[in-house]
N, C-alpha and C positions, 0 to 999 in steps of 0.2 A: 546179667549184663545193664548199663548204668541208660536210666531214661531220662529224657529231660523233664520238668515239669511244664504243663502246659501252662499256655499262655492266657492270663488273663485278659480278656479284649472286650470285656462288661462295655467299659468307657468310650468304646468305639460303638457306633451305628451297624446295625445287621448287614447294611448292604455294604458295607467296607472292610467287615470282619474276617471275609474270606478271601480279598485280595492281603489283609496283613499275613495270612499265612501262608504265602505263595514263598518260593525260595528267591532269594536278595537279586536275583539279575532279572525276575518277572516284576517283582515288586519296582526296581527301578525304573524299567520299561514303561511300566503303568503310571510311575508318577511323571516321566517325561512325556507323558502322551497329551497332545491337544485334549482342552475340555473348556466348556464354555462357562463363564462365571457372568450371571446377568447383573450387574450392577444398573441403578436405575437409569444414568443416560444412554446405554446400551439398549434398555429396554424400550425407554422413549424412542429410540431411533427406529427400533424391530417396527413397534408402533405404528410410524410413520410409513414405511415401507408397505405394513399391511394393508394401509389405507389407500395406498397408490395403487397395490394389487389388486385392490377389489372396487377399482374405481372406474365409472361406466365409462364402454368408449365414446371418444367424440374428436372432433377434426385437431383440435388442439389440447394434449395430453399435459397434465402437469409432471413435473419433476422435482427432483430431490439432490442436493449436493451434500456429501458427506464431508466435512473436515476436519482433521484432528491431528496432534503430532504422531510422528513416526513411530511405530511400534506402538501404538495407541489402542488396538484390536480391530481398526474398520475393515481388514480382510476378514477376519475371524466372524466381526458380526454380517458380513455378507454371507460368508459359508453357513452361517446359521441360518438364516432366512432362505436359500437356495436350497438345502436340506429338508425346512419344512413345507418345500413345494417341489417335491423330488419327478424327475421324469418318468414318464410311464409308456411301454409297448403296447399301441392298441392293434388291433387284428389289419389294421389298412394304414397305418403312419405311427409313427411316434409322437408325443406330446411333451412338448419341454417348455413349461410354463414361465419358468426362470432360467435366463440366459447369462451365464455370467463370462467376460472376456478383460483379459487384461492388455492394457495401452501397451504397445511397443514401446522401449526404449528410445528410439529413433522411426517415428510413425510418418505414415505416409498415407494417404487415401487409398491407395491399393493394396498397400500391406495392410492395412486395418482391416479392407473387407475379407482379405485372405485371412486374417485373424479370426475373423467372426463366422468364415467358412469353415476352420476347422474346427472352431467350437461345435459347431453343428454338426460336424461328421461326415463334411461332405466331401468326395476327391475332388482334387484340386489339378487341373490344368496347366500346365507351363506357358507363361507370358501370354496371360489373357488381359484384352483389353480393358480399363478400366469400367467405361459403359457394360460390358460383359459380367461384370464383378459384381457390381452393383443391380442388376438386374437379378442376378442369381441368386443376392443375398437376401433381398427383400423378398423375392420368390419365397426361397425355404423359411424364413422368418413366418411369414404368413402359413405356411405349409405346416408347421410343427408346430403351430398355436403359442409361439412368445407373445407371454402379456407384459413381460416386464424384461428390458436389456439393463443389465449392469455392466459399467467399463469401472475398473478397476486401474488402480495407478493412472488416473485421468490427467495428471499433473504431468506427464512423459509427453504431453501433447506439446506443452510449451517449448520442447527442445525443437521441433521444428518449425515455431513461429517464425523465428529471424529468418533462416532462409526462405518459407515461403511468400513472408513479407519483402524480401529481396528483391525474388522473381517478379511477384507481382508491380513490385513500385518502380524497381532499376536501378535502386538504391543499395548500394553495400552495405552490409550488415553493422559495422561498426558506425556508420551515421545512423542508421535506425538506434542503434542504441544510444546514440546521444539524443535521441528524444525522450528517452524514458529517463526515471527516476532514478534506474540502475543507472542510467549512463552520466548522469549527473553528479556522482559520488566521485572522489569526496570532496568536488568543489561546494554543493549546494548542502548537504548532509552528508554524514559519516558513514553512515551504514541505512541499508531500506529495510533492517532489522530493527523491530522497535528492542530497546534497552534501557531499565530502570536509572542504569549509571549514566546514558547519554547527553541528560540535560546538564547538568553542571559540567561534565567535558566538553560539551559545545559553548553553551553559553559563556562560561568562562573562561575561554581563550582570550580575549579582551574585554576590556572596558574602556568607555566613551565619557559616558557624561559622568560617573558616580565611580569611585573605586572598587575594584573586584571583591577586596576585601570587606566590601560593607555589605556585601550581597549574603542572604541566609544559604545555607546549603539545602537543597532541596532533591527530592526523588521522583520522578513521573514515572508511572509506569505506562508501556506503549507509546512512547514518545519518539515521535521522529521530529527534527528540524523541518520546519515550513509546511510540513503536511497534512493538509486540516482533516478533523475529524468527520465532516462532510463532505460529500462531493461538491465543489462549487461552479457553477454553469455561467459564465459572462464570456464575452467579445467585443471586440472594438470595430465599432461599426463601421469605421473607414475602411477596416482591411477586407471586411465581409463585403462589402460594397464593390472593392476593386478586384475580389479573389473571387472566379466564376464557379469554384467547386467548394466555395465556403469551407476552407480547412481550417478546426479547432485546435489551437495553439498550445503545448502543455504549458507555456507561461501564463496563460491566462486562467488554468486551471488550478494555481498556486497563490495563496495569498501574499506575494511578495511582491507587488506595485500596485500602484493606486491606478494607473492609464496604460496605453498602450505605450511601449519605448518609441515607437519609429512615428505615431503622428500625434501623441501628446492631449489625446482625449480619452474620457473614464471608459472603461471595461463595463459595458451594459449587461445585468442580466438576462437570460434569456430561457425557453422552453426548450426541454428538450432532453438529450444525455450527454456526457461527456465528448460522444465522437457524433451528435448529430444534433444540427442547430432546425428549430423549427419556428419559433415566432419569437420576437422579443416581449419578456415579459410584462412590461408596463407600457407597451406599445411606442416606444421611443426608437427614434432612428437616426436624430439629428446628433452628431457628435456633442460632446460636453469636455470643453477644456479643462484639464486639471490643473491645480495651481503650480506657479512657477517653479517652487522647491520641489514638487511632487515628479515635474518633469524633468528636472535634473538628475533625482533620485533614480528614477525610473529607464532615463537613456543609460546611466552607468549599467545599473542590474542589467539591461539588457547586453549593453558591452560585454559584462560579464558572461554570458552564458554564449554571446555568440564567439568572444575572441579568447577567453578565458584571464583577463587581465581587464584591470579597470583606472582609468588616469585621476588620479587622486592629486591636489594641491602638492602634496610632497614627492611625492614616486608614483611610479606605475607600481601596483600591486596585482597578486595576484587572486582571481576570481574567489577563492575562499575565504581569502582573509576580509573581502567587501561584505559578504555574506554574514561573516560572523561580527564584522562591526555592526550590521543593521540590527542582527538578533541580540547583540549586549545593547544597543539603545532602547530596542523594544522590551528588553527587560526591566531597563533603568527608568522610562518616562512612566509607568503605571506606579511605581514608587509612591508613599506618600510623604507628601512635602512637609508634614509636621514631625515625619521619623526622622529626615535628614534637614535641619532647619538651616545648618551652612549652605545648605544648593536648593533652598525651598524657594528663593526667590528666581532661580533660572528655572526648575521645571514650572514652577508657575507661568514665565514668560513663553516657555515653549508652548504650553498649553494654549494661551491667550491669543498667540500669534497664530494657533494653528485654527481658531475660532470654535473649540470641541472644550467641554468640560473636563476640570482637570482629573486625570485618571481616565478620561473617556468615559466619565460615569460609573468606573466599575468600584462596588464596596469593596470587595475582598478578589486577593490575587490568584489568577487563573492564568494557565500556561497560553502563550497569545493563541498557539495553535486550535487549543479548544473554543475560542471564543466564536461567537456567530460572524457571519463578513461584514456587516454594518460597522460591528464594534473593530474590528480588525482592522477597515479602513481608516477609523478614525485614528488608531494608535500609528498606522502605516503614514499618516498626514501628519501628525506631530511629530515622526520620526525624521520625515524631508525635512520639516522645519527647524528642529533640533541641527542636524547636519548644515541649514543655511544661515543659521545663526552661529556656530562653533565657528564656520568657517570665516565669516564677518565681523568675528571678535565681540558678537554682544553677550553671549553668554559664555563661560569657561568650561572645556570638558575638563572633569580632573582623573579621566583614566587614563593610560598610557597608549589606548588607540586614537585619542583624541590627537596627538600630534601628525596622523596622516592625513587629517584635513585640514593642516594649515601649511602653508607656505614654508620652503626653507627659510629659515634665521639668514641676514645677509653674513659673510666669512668674517668682518669684524667682531660682530657679535659673537659667533662660536670660538674666535680666538680670545676674544677678553674672558669667556668662560673657561676655558683651560687655564 
């Protein structure tokens, strides 16, 4: 009888050689089984979880938000941590130090408490009141000694947010969506998702002061039009003075206006959060008027956001056209006057009229969205000045979009050109 030669598995670890000699179907099952790979970022996250697990009890316990791309091993990491702190059955009770719950795809408060009770193994009675579910869940969490509650797929909670806000505010979900950045696409920005190719696609759609062919091609990672790198906390003093509930508008948190489109006063910095006003940062409460050119630009921006269009000297244009015209000017104005000598006079005239140094004092190019707020306001004021000077004919816009800032030429001139 012919015998197959023994396999030489000396190159494998001793712990693996036994699996290598198994039948093919068992080896395949072994390969497909889940297993933990401790790469550095995962080990760091486990250390953070262990630190929180050992944290002494106090009134306000710290939390940890674990964020990563889909299928990046977040759930596997959580399961690894849970297995390192297994449940135990004691003589008088069950001990569950770490409880993992998956957020429901269409969550509500009552459904979440029911999922929590199901994870604890508690019997559920149908149609219980929310208060009873909450009391039972909290009681059982204490009884089984839960020290850490982990909620997987937490982003599912966003699915219920529009309906919850609609019920509480009385506004329909479409109107609520219009109050968010996502609701301003594709007017203000093409997408809320960063894209390294988005910069050239957005900025080069129109040219105003300089021809678009003169602009260098750029790739800006994680760029989104008009979205600042750091949160902006500013508000209109007159709006807050007349608003009893001190509502903070999304428009104020985007560096797209110098002042309030309604009152024509500067937006002043305050201390607080993006949803809560505490106190003015500089103690200022008296409104300060913006320059006349900025007031015109801000009113047009307010019209674009409120009505979806802007009335320009030549014709009415879509809101998206207006925002891209502004963003094209923001790209042209910090250009070096020495690099474009044919247009250097116009560039210097804009900055001189705005009252700011050439290029707003910038030494090297940076995307407008990454500048600090004071620098952004200088460039915006220069942009408003440029629009005013182009409309008055004091400077010439070489880009094709500049024609929208000029009145329609007389019919006789059009006929003679033809």
